N, C-alpha and C positions, 0 to 999 in steps of 0.2 A: 420903499424902505427895505433894508436887508431882512428885518425880523418879521416882516409880512410874509416872507417865504415859508415860514415854519407854522405848521398847524399843530402846535404842541405848547402847553404853558406849564410851568412849575409853580403851583400855588403854595407859598410858604405861609402857614398859619401863624407860625411865631418864631422868633429867635429866643432859644431857651438860654443860651450863654455863649460867650466869645472870650478867647483868651489869646494874647499875643506875646509869646516868650521870645526874648532876644537878648542875649543868647543863654541857652542853658549850659552853664559851665560845670554845674555839679550833676552828676548822672544819677537819677534815681534807680532804685531796684525795679526790675520788670514787675509789672502787677496786671493782673486780669481784670478787664472792664466789661460791663455790659449795661446799656442804657436804652430807655424806650423811645429814643428820638434819633434822627439822622445825626452824623458827625461828619464834618469836612475837615480834613488835616491839609494844610498847605505848608510845604517846606520851601522857604526862600533861601535858605543857605543851610549846608551841612546835609546829613543823611540820618534817616530813622527807619526802623523796621516794624512791621506789624505782623503778628503771628496769629493766624486763623486755622483752626483744625490741622495743626502741625504744618501748615504752609507758610513759609516765611516769605514776605513781600517787602522789598526795599523801596522806599520812597526818597528821591534824590531832590537836589535843588531844582526848583522851577516845576515841580509836579504836585498834584493833588490826588488824594485818595478819599473815597467815601466809605463810611461804615454804616451799614443798615441798622435799623432798630432792633433791639433784642438779640444782636449778634455779639457773642463773646470773643474778645481778641485781647492780646497782650502787646503792649508798646515797649520797644526796646531802642535805647539811644546809644550811640557809639561813645565809648570813654574817650576821655581827654580831647574832645572836639567841640567846636560850637555848633549849636542848632538853632537856627531861626525858624520857629514853628507857630503858624497860626491855626487855631481851632475855632470852629464855629458849630454850635449844636442848634439844630433846627427841627421844627416839626413840619413835615410834609407828607400827606397821605396819598399823593398822586403816584400811580404806578408808573408814571413816566421817569421816576427817579431810578427805577431798575435798569434804564438804558446805560447808565455810567458804570454799571458793574462794581466790582470790588478790587480792581487792579489799579495801580498808579496810571495817572493821565498826565502826559506832559503839556505845559500850557505854552501858548505864544506869548509874545511879549506884551500885547495888549491885554491878554487874559491875567497875566501876572500882575499888571498894574491894577486891573479891576479888583482882583481878589485881595491884593495887599491893601488896597484902600478900604475895602469892606471890613476886613479883619481889624484894622486899625480903628476905624469908626465905631465898630461894634464894641471892641474892647474899651474904648474911651466911654461909651454909653454905660457899660456895666460898672465903671468905676463910680458913676453918680447916678443911681436909680431914680433920682428926683429930677432927672432931665426932662425936656419936653415930651409930652406923649406922643408926639409925631415922629420920635426917633425910631422906635421898633418898626413903624410902618415903612419909614425911609430905608432901614437897614434890609428889611424883608424884600422891599422892592428892588433894591440893589442887587440882592443875591439872586432873585428871580431872573434879573436881566443878565447876570453873569452865566447862570445856568442855560439860558436860551442861547447865548452866543457859543458857549461850549458845545451845546448839542449841535447847533448849526454847523460849527466847524467840523465837529466829528463826523456828521452826516455827509459833508463835502459840499453843502449848500453855500457856504461862504467861501469855499477854498480859493476860486481864482480871483474874486474880488479882494479878499483879504492878502493873498499873496502879492497882488499889484500894490496895495497900500503898504505892505511889508517892504517890498523892494524898492518902491518908488517915491514914497511920501514921508518916509521917517527921517527927520533932520539929523537925528542923534546917530544915524548909521553911516558910516564913511562910504565914499564911492567904491572903495575895493571890496567891501563886503557886500554892497548891492550888486556888484559885478559878479561876485560868486554866487549870490541867490539867483541871478538870472541864468547862470550856467546850470545850476541845479535845476531850476524850472524847466529849462529846454531839454535837459537829459532825464527828466523823471520817468521816462518810458524805457530807458536803458540802465546800465550799470556804469558807474563811474568810480575811479579810485582817487584817494587824495593826492597821489603822485600827478595824476593827469591833470586835476584842477590846478595844483601848484605850478605846473608846467605852464599851463595857459596864462597864469597870473605872473609868470616869471620870478617866482619866489620859491624859497624852501619850504617843504611841507610842514616843518615843525614851526616856523615863523608864522606861516598863514593860519594853521590851526589855532595858534596862540591868540592873535588879534581877532580871529573870527569868534572864539569862544568868549573873549572879553566883551566884545560888542553885542552878541546876540544871546549870550547865556546859555548856549547850547553848542554842541559840537557840529562840525560841517556834516558829518555822517547822520548825526540825529535829525538835523534839518531836512537832509535828503530823503530819509526814510519816512519823515512826517509828511512830505510832499507826495510820495508813493502812497502812503496810507490814505490821505485826502482824496487822491486820484482814484484809489480802489473804491473808496465809499461812493464817489460821484459815479463810477461806473456801474457799481452794483445797483445804485439807486435809479440811474437814467437810461442804462442800456440794456440790451437784450443778450448780452454775452454771459456765458456761463462762468463759473469760478475758474475752470482750467483756462478758457480764453483769456480772462482777465490777467491771470497769472503770467501767461505768456506774453501779453501786451506790455506788462509792466517789467519784464525782464527777470521774473523769479525762475530758478533752476526746476522747479517742480511746484505743482499745486499743494503738495503736502507741506512744503517749506513756506509758501504763501499763506496757508491756513495757520501755521504756527506763528508766523510773523504777525498776523492779523490779530490772533488771540492774545498774544503778549502785549500788543499795544492798545487794545481796546477792552480786553476782558471779556469779549464775546467771540463766538465762533463765527464763521462766515454765514452759516445758516441762521443762527440766531439774529445776527444783524439783518439779514435779508427778510426775516420773518417781522422785524421790528417796523420796517418800512412798507 
């Protein structure tokens, strides 16, 4: 089993509350919040911002962000735009939660489906608090499953198996998009441009980017960078290469640029991630 590879668990004591907003057409005034429990924000469409200690973080479609207990922050929504936002408030005292950091995390398609279902089910439960007592346990278990999968993918533990499933077994993805994914997979140790990929596909860059984004819910470049990130995590976890060598292997111009790239996408420095494992 894939999850047997992870020696880490996320014990959710209880789900405090869940809300599924779709869409937010009326923009509320920004307000400061502080709660004694974890919060998970999932944006399925639109954009929102969270301000923490004067740092503004933008959460885009297909991303989640975690807010630790007792941390003050302000939520800001774009005016005149739809925002599909799911929120789950939960209690978890495991230090393992710190792994996810406080920066936005881009989800793959399977993870988006998982968290979308969890938000929907949890929201339905809190509309009817007289529901079966098994519901809170079921929701907590589903959230733990999601966190374990996200952790494994970010660690690189699932990377190659999940990439194979993504490229070869999803019936809702066209052959053209699968072919692009295979190109990106083969070139993850190099650099590649949109123009090069479009040339291989015998299509215009704009047309290719449009249908790819529609099917994958992420851009070609974002998918390519996520492949690099997964490979970097796997090399840090399993190889004896140092950060400079990994940077060179993955085609980054410098270890400094590699470090900034890693911090931006994971919320952790290379050293912090290395210490975690």
